[in-house]
Structures are given as structure tokens and as C-alpha cells.
DRENDO-1510 file (C-alpha; in Angstrom, 1 decimal, always signed):
<recs>
REC; n; res; u; v; w
REC; 1; UNK; +28.1; +3.4; +4.3 .
REC; 2; UNK; +25.9; +6.3; +5.4 .
REC; 3; UNK; +24.0; +4.1; +7.7 .
REC; 4; UNK; +27.2; +2.8; +9.3 .
REC; 5; UNK; +28.2; +6.3; +10.2 .
REC; 6; UNK; +29.8; +8.0; +7.2 .
REC; 7; UNK; +29.0; +11.7; +7.1 .
REC; 8; UNK; +29.5; +14.5; +4.5 .
REC; 9; UNK; +30.0; +18.2; +5.1 .
REC; 10; UNK; +27.5; +18.9; +2.3 .
REC; 11; UNK; +24.8; +16.5; +1.3 .
REC; 12; UNK; +24.0; +18.2; -2.1 .
REC; 13; UNK; +21.8; +17.5; -4.1 .
REC; 14; UNK; +20.0; +16.5; -0.9 .
REC; 15; UNK; +19.2; +18.4; +2.2 .
REC; 16; UNK; +20.6; +16.1; +4.9 .
REC; 17; UNK; +21.6; +12.6; +5.9 .
REC; 18; UNK; +17.9; +11.5; +6.3 .
REC; 19; UNK; +16.9; +13.1; +3.0 .
REC; 20; UNK; +19.7; +11.3; +1.2 .
REC; 21; UNK; +18.8; +7.9; +2.7 .
REC; 22; UNK; +15.2; +8.4; +1.8 .
REC; 23; UNK; +16.0; +9.1; -1.9 .
REC; 24; UNK; +18.5; +6.2; -2.0 .
REC; 25; UNK; +16.0; +3.7; -0.6 .
REC; 26; UNK; +13.4; +5.0; -3.0 .
REC; 27; UNK; +15.8; +4.4; -5.9 .
REC; 28; UNK; +16.7; +0.9; -4.8 .
REC; 29; UNK; +12.9; +0.2; -4.6 .
REC; 30; UNK; +12.5; +1.5; -8.2 .
REC; 31; UNK; +15.1; -1.0; -9.4 .
REC; 32; UNK; +13.3; -4.0; -7.9 .
REC; 33; UNK; +9.8; -2.9; -8.5 .
REC; 34; UNK; +9.2; -4.5; -12.0 .
REC; 35; UNK; +10.6; -7.9; -11.2 .
REC; 36; UNK; +9.5; -8.2; -7.5 .
REC; 37; UNK; +7.0; -5.6; -5.9 .
REC; 38; UNK; +7.3; -7.4; -2.6 .
REC; 39; UNK; +11.0; -6.8; -2.4 .
REC; 40; UNK; +10.7; -3.3; -3.6 .
REC; 41; UNK; +8.1; -2.6; -0.9 .
REC; 42; UNK; +10.6; -3.0; +1.8 .
REC; 43; UNK; +12.8; -0.2; +0.4 .
REC; 44; UNK; +9.8; +2.0; -0.2 .
REC; 45; UNK; +8.8; +1.6; +3.5 .
REC; 46; UNK; +12.3; +2.4; +4.6 .
REC; 47; UNK; +12.4; +5.5; +2.3 .
REC; 48; UNK; +9.2; +6.8; +3.9 .
REC; 49; UNK; +10.5; +6.3; +7.4 .
REC; 50; UNK; +13.4; +8.7; +7.1 .
REC; 51; UNK; +12.7; +12.3; +7.8 .
REC; 52; UNK; +13.3; +13.8; +4.3 .
REC; 53; UNK; +11.4; +15.0; +1.4 .
REC; 54; UNK; +10.4; +11.5; +0.3 .
REC; 55; UNK; +8.4; +11.0; +3.5 .
REC; 56; UNK; +6.3; +14.1; +2.8 .
REC; 57; UNK; +5.3; +13.2; -0.8 .
REC; 58; UNK; +1.9; +11.7; -1.2 .
REC; 59; UNK; +2.9; +9.5; -4.0 .
REC; 60; UNK; +5.4; +7.7; -1.7 .
REC; 61; UNK; +2.4; +6.2; +0.1 .
REC; 62; UNK; +0.3; +5.6; -3.0 .
REC; 63; UNK; +3.3; +3.6; -4.3 .
REC; 64; UNK; +3.5; +1.6; -1.0 .
REC; 65; UNK; -0.2; +0.8; -1.3 .
REC; 66; UNK; +0.1; -0.2; -4.9 .
REC; 67; UNK; +3.2; -2.4; -4.1 .
REC; 68; UNK; +1.3; -4.2; -1.4 .
REC; 69; UNK; -1.5; -4.9; -3.9 .
REC; 70; UNK; +0.8; -6.0; -6.7 .
REC; 71; UNK; +2.9; -8.2; -4.4 .
REC; 72; UNK; +1.6; -9.7; -1.1 .
REC; 73; UNK; -2.1; -9.1; -1.8 .
REC; 74; UNK; -2.0; -10.7; -5.3 .
REC; 75; UNK; -0.1; -13.7; -4.0 .
REC; 76; UNK; -2.3; -14.3; -0.9 .
REC; 77; UNK; -5.5; -13.9; -2.9 .
REC; 78; UNK; -4.3; -16.2; -5.6 .
REC; 79; UNK; -3.4; -18.8; -3.0 .
REC; 80; UNK; -6.8; -18.5; -1.5 .
REC; 81; UNK; -8.5; -19.0; -4.8 .
REC; 82; UNK; -6.4; -22.1; -5.4 .
REC; 83; UNK; -6.9; -23.7; -2.0 .
REC; 84; UNK; -10.3; -22.6; -0.6 .
REC; 85; UNK; -12.5; -21.1; -3.4 .
REC; 86; UNK; -15.9; -22.9; -3.6 .
REC; 87; UNK; -15.2; -25.0; -0.5 .
REC; 88; UNK; -16.8; -25.0; +3.0 .
REC; 89; UNK; -15.2; -22.5; +5.3 .
REC; 90; UNK; -12.6; -23.9; +7.6 .
REC; 91; UNK; -10.2; -22.6; +10.3 .
REC; 92; UNK; -7.6; -22.6; +7.6 .
REC; 93; UNK; -9.6; -20.6; +5.1 .
REC; 94; UNK; -10.5; -18.1; +7.8 .
REC; 95; UNK; -6.9; -17.7; +8.6 .
REC; 96; UNK; -6.1; -17.1; +5.0 .
REC; 97; UNK; -8.6; -14.3; +4.9 .
REC; 98; UNK; -7.2; -12.8; +8.1 .
REC; 99; UNK; -3.7; -12.7; +6.5 .
REC; 100; UNK; -5.2; -11.1; +3.4 .
REC; 101; UNK; -6.9; -8.5; +5.6 .
REC; 102; UNK; -3.7; -7.6; +7.3 .
REC; 103; UNK; -2.3; -6.6; +3.9 .
REC; 104; UNK; -5.5; -4.7; +3.0 .
REC; 105; UNK; -5.1; -2.8; +6.3 .
REC; 106; UNK; -1.7; -1.6; +5.3 .
REC; 107; UNK; -3.0; -0.6; +1.9 .
REC; 108; UNK; -5.8; +1.4; +3.7 .
REC; 109; UNK; -3.2; +3.1; +5.9 .
REC; 110; UNK; -1.0; +4.0; +2.9 .
REC; 111; UNK; -3.8; +5.4; +0.7 .
REC; 112; UNK; -5.0; +7.5; +3.7 .
REC; 113; UNK; -1.6; +9.0; +4.0 .
REC; 114; UNK; -1.5; +9.8; +0.3 .
REC; 115; UNK; -4.9; +11.5; +0.4 .
REC; 116; UNK; -4.0; +13.4; +3.6 .
REC; 117; UNK; -0.8; +14.8; +2.0 .
REC; 118; UNK; -2.1; +15.6; -1.4 .
REC; 119; UNK; -1.9; +19.3; -2.1 .
REC; 120; UNK; -4.1; +21.8; -4.1 .
REC; 121; UNK; -2.2; +21.7; -7.4 .
REC; 122; UNK; -4.5; +20.4; -10.2 .
REC; 123; UNK; -2.3; +17.4; -11.1 .
REC; 124; UNK; -2.1; +16.3; -7.4 .
REC; 125; UNK; -5.8; +16.9; -7.0 .
REC; 126; UNK; -6.5; +14.5; -9.9 .
REC; 127; UNK; -4.3; +11.8; -8.3 .
REC; 128; UNK; -6.0; +12.5; -4.9 .
REC; 129; UNK; -9.3; +11.6; -6.5 .
REC; 130; UNK; -8.0; +8.3; -7.7 .
REC; 131; UNK; -6.4; +7.5; -4.3 .
REC; 132; UNK; -9.6; +8.4; -2.5 .
REC; 133; UNK; -11.5; +6.0; -4.8 .
REC; 134; UNK; -9.1; +3.2; -4.0 .
REC; 135; UNK; -9.1; +4.1; -0.3 .
REC; 136; UNK; -12.9; +4.1; -0.1 .
REC; 137; UNK; -13.1; +0.8; -1.9 .
REC; 138; UNK; -10.8; -1.1; +0.3 .
REC; 139; UNK; -12.1; +0.6; +3.5 .
REC; 140; UNK; -15.6; -0.4; +2.7 .
REC; 141; UNK; -14.4; -4.0; +2.0 .
REC; 142; UNK; -12.9; -4.1; +5.5 .
REC; 143; UNK; -15.6; -2.1; +7.4 .
REC; 144; UNK; -18.8; -2.6; +5.5 .
REC; 145; UNK; -19.3; +1.1; +5.1 .
REC; 146; UNK; -17.3; +4.3; +4.9 .
REC; 147; UNK; -18.2; +5.3; +8.5 .
REC; 148; UNK; -15.1; +6.7; +10.2 .
REC; 149; UNK; -13.1; +7.2; +7.0 .
REC; 150; UNK; -12.8; +10.9; +7.2 .
REC; 151; UNK; -11.6; +10.6; +10.8 .
REC; 152; UNK; -9.0; +8.0; +9.7 .
REC; 153; UNK; -7.6; +10.4; +7.1 .
REC; 154; UNK; -7.6; +13.3; +9.5 .
REC; 155; UNK; -5.5; +11.5; +12.1 .
REC; 156; UNK; -3.4; +9.2; +9.9 .
REC; 157; UNK; -0.3; +11.4; +9.8 .
REC; 158; UNK; +0.0; +11.5; +13.6 .
REC; 159; UNK; +0.6; +7.7; +13.6 .
REC; 160; UNK; +3.9; +6.1; +12.6 .
REC; 161; UNK; +3.9; +4.3; +9.2 .
REC; 162; UNK; +3.4; +0.5; +10.0 .
REC; 163; UNK; +6.0; -2.1; +8.9 .
REC; 164; UNK; +4.8; -5.1; +6.9 .
REC; 165; UNK; +2.6; -7.4; +8.9 .
REC; 166; UNK; +3.9; -10.6; +10.4 .
REC; 167; UNK; +1.9; -13.5; +8.9 .
REC; 168; UNK; -0.6; -15.0; +11.3 .
REC; 169; UNK; -0.3; -18.6; +12.3 .
REC; 170; UNK; -3.5; -18.7; +14.4 .
REC; 171; UNK; -6.9; -16.9; +14.2 .
REC; 172; UNK; -7.1; -13.8; +16.5 .
REC; 173; UNK; -8.8; -14.5; +19.7 .
REC; 174; UNK; -11.2; -11.5; +19.5 .
REC; 175; UNK; -12.4; -9.0; +17.0 .
REC; 176; UNK; -10.3; -5.9; +16.8 .
REC; 177; UNK; -10.8; -2.2; +15.9 .
REC; 178; UNK; -11.4; -0.9; +12.4 .
REC; 179; UNK; -8.1; -0.9; +10.3 .
REC; 180; UNK; -7.0; -4.2; +11.8 .
REC; 181; UNK; -8.4; -7.7; +11.1 .
REC; 182; UNK; -11.9; -8.1; +12.5 .
REC; 183; UNK; -14.5; -10.9; +12.5 .
REC; 184; UNK; -16.9; -8.8; +10.5 .
REC; 185; UNK; -14.4; -8.0; +7.8 .
REC; 186; UNK; -13.3; -11.7; +7.6 .
REC; 187; UNK; -16.7; -12.7; +6.6 .
REC; 188; UNK; -16.7; -10.5; +3.6 .
REC; 189; UNK; -15.6; -11.5; +0.1 .
REC; 190; UNK; -12.0; -10.9; -1.0 .
REC; 191; UNK; -12.2; -8.3; -3.8 .
REC; 192; UNK; -10.4; -9.1; -7.1 .
REC; 193; UNK; -7.0; -7.4; -7.3 .
REC; 194; UNK; -7.0; -4.3; -9.5 .
REC; 195; UNK; -4.4; -4.1; -12.2 .
REC; 196; UNK; -2.4; -1.7; -10.1 .
REC; 197; UNK; +0.8; -0.4; -11.7 .
REC; 198; UNK; +3.0; +0.9; -8.9 .
REC; 199; UNK; +5.2; +3.9; -9.8 .
REC; 200; UNK; +8.1; +5.1; -7.7 .
REC; 201; UNK; +8.1; +8.5; -6.2 .
REC; 202; UNK; +10.5; +10.0; -8.7 .
REC; 203; UNK; +11.3; +13.5; -7.8 .
REC; 204; UNK; +11.0; +16.0; -10.6 .
REC; 205; UNK; +11.4; +19.7; -9.8 .
REC; 206; UNK; +10.7; +18.9; -6.2 .
REC; 207; UNK; +7.4; +17.0; -6.9 .
REC; 208; UNK; +6.5; +13.4; -7.3 .
REC; 209; UNK; +4.9; +11.9; -10.4 .
REC; 210; UNK; +2.7; +9.1; -9.2 .
REC; 211; UNK; +0.9; +6.8; -11.6 .
REC; 212; UNK; -2.9; +6.4; -11.4 .
REC; 213; UNK; -4.3; +3.0; -10.4 .
REC; 214; UNK; -7.5; +1.1; -11.3 .
REC; 215; UNK; -10.2; +0.6; -8.8 .
REC; 216; UNK; -10.2; -3.0; -7.5 .
REC; 217; UNK; -12.9; -5.0; -9.1 .
REC; 218; UNK; -15.8; -5.9; -6.8 .
REC; 219; UNK; -14.3; -4.0; -3.9 .
REC; 220; UNK; -16.8; -1.2; -4.0 .
REC; 221; UNK; -19.8; -3.3; -3.3 .
REC; 222; UNK; -20.7; -4.9; +0.0 .
REC; 223; UNK; -20.9; -8.7; +0.1 .
REC; 224; UNK; -22.0; -11.0; +2.8 .
REC; 225; UNK; -20.7; -14.3; +1.5 .
REC; 226; UNK; -18.5; -16.3; +3.8 .
REC; 227; UNK; -16.6; -18.0; +1.0 .
REC; 228; UNK; -14.3; -15.2; -0.4 .
REC; 229; UNK; -13.7; -15.4; -4.1 .
REC; 230; UNK; -10.0; -14.5; -4.5 .
REC; 231; UNK; -8.6; -13.3; -7.8 .
REC; 232; UNK; -6.1; -14.5; -10.1 .
REC; 233; UNK; -3.4; -11.8; -10.6 .
REC; 234; UNK; -3.5; -10.3; -14.1 .
REC; 235; UNK; -0.2; -11.3; -15.8 .
REC; 236; UNK; -0.4; -8.3; -18.2 .
REC; 237; UNK; -0.5; -5.8; -15.2 .
REC; 238; UNK; +3.2; -6.0; -14.3 .
REC; 239; UNK; +4.5; -2.8; -12.6 .
REC; 240; UNK; +6.4; -0.4; -14.8 .
REC; 241; UNK; +8.8; +1.5; -12.6 .
REC; 242; UNK; +10.1; +5.0; -13.3 .
REC; 243; UNK; +13.8; +5.4; -12.8 .
REC; 244; UNK; +14.9; +7.7; -10.0 .
REC; 245; UNK; +18.3; +9.3; -10.8 .
REC; 246; UNK; +18.5; +10.9; -7.4 .
REC; 247; UNK; +18.4; +14.5; -8.6 .
REC; 248; UNK; +16.0; +17.4; -8.3 .
REC; 249; UNK; +15.2; +19.9; -11.0 .
</recs>
């Protein structure tokens, strides 16, 4: 109703139309998170794209990154393991890696935003450390080193949040810049998915309470194999959402 034009004189307990929509999409993402992180992700991205408090919380973007890993990344990596692991590299296997890399690039983008937005409060600094570990692991997987990572973090908030990538149906013609699929990154191994447990950005007294994540196994080391070893998602690591009741304080 709000998106179709309905307006209110007072948006309490929210600050504005944009703020309200951000919280509402965050709430609907919470409801879908446990059963389907891929579906929940769409609402979390929309929540972050409205100019409200949700878009300024670092945990919003950590949740987006974790949802990518628990949803699209886990599925694509599992498919790769089933279809290409232990076999000679083919155009089809290369394409599968490129599609995985598109998801990893979105995870890198989201974790960089979380780190860039993290404040100086002790609790948020603890989360920032975990997010930075995740970011560094995935960035090294894609770029072979952490060169340029600080620059990425410094400039990430000046860029719009990317939407989910469109699946590739053909290999890219040429290598692209860091943060997008590249020939070099495609040749590296696919790291095993961490047992990420996405948490929604549930506002409490104006602050988010993100959950910490585990560092993706094998993603901290550089590998030169051309036959990525993709993971099997860990069934026990299902996301456990926190309910958002749409209220502050």
C-alpha cells in the first residue's frame, strides 16, 4: 500500500516513508530467512536500498553477505562439486566458477559496507573484526592477495548497492577489474562454504544486533589449482533468524 502511494501524516515509530519501507522489507526478509535465504536476500537488498535507518546499519550488509553465502553460494558450489569436481576443466566448468565468482563479488561488496559503517562501540568493533576476517578471506580468494582491499573499503559507500547478479550463460570475453569475475580468480579453488548463520538487522534501541559468522574454510589460503573443489553445504548450519517486530527501544 505504501509503495502504491499511500501516505501518512505521521510515520511513528519510524522517521519517514523510506524508513518505514526499509524496516518492513527487513521484517519480511526475517520471516523467510530460515526456510529460504535466497528469497530473504531479495527483501534484505530492498530494505538497504531505501534511505532509512536500516540502510545505515552495518549489520544490514553483513546479513546480505551471509544470506548470499547460505543461499546462492552454497547451491552453486554444491552443484559444482556434483558436476565438475575431479574432472578435467571444460568451458562448462569455467562458466560454473564464473557464476560462483559473481556471488562472491556481491559478498565482498556487502562485507566491505559492513566494515566501512561499523562504529567505535566495543560490541560493534567485535563484529567489525569478524566481518573484516570474512571480507579478507573472500577478497584474497578472488584477487590472490589483499592488495587494494583498504581502498575498496574506503570507497565502497560512494557506490550503489548492487542487485543480485544475472546468471551468466557464456564466459566473459575478457578479464575484468577486481571485484568482478576475472580470469585469474576463475583459476583459483572454490573455498568451502562457512557455516554462516545470517541474522536480520533487528533494531533494538536504535542499534542492530548482528550475529557473528565463521570464516569460510580454505578461503584464507591461496591456491593455484584449476579444478575448484566446491563444498557440500552443512545441513546443520541453517540460518536462525531474529524476529523484527518493527519497533525501536
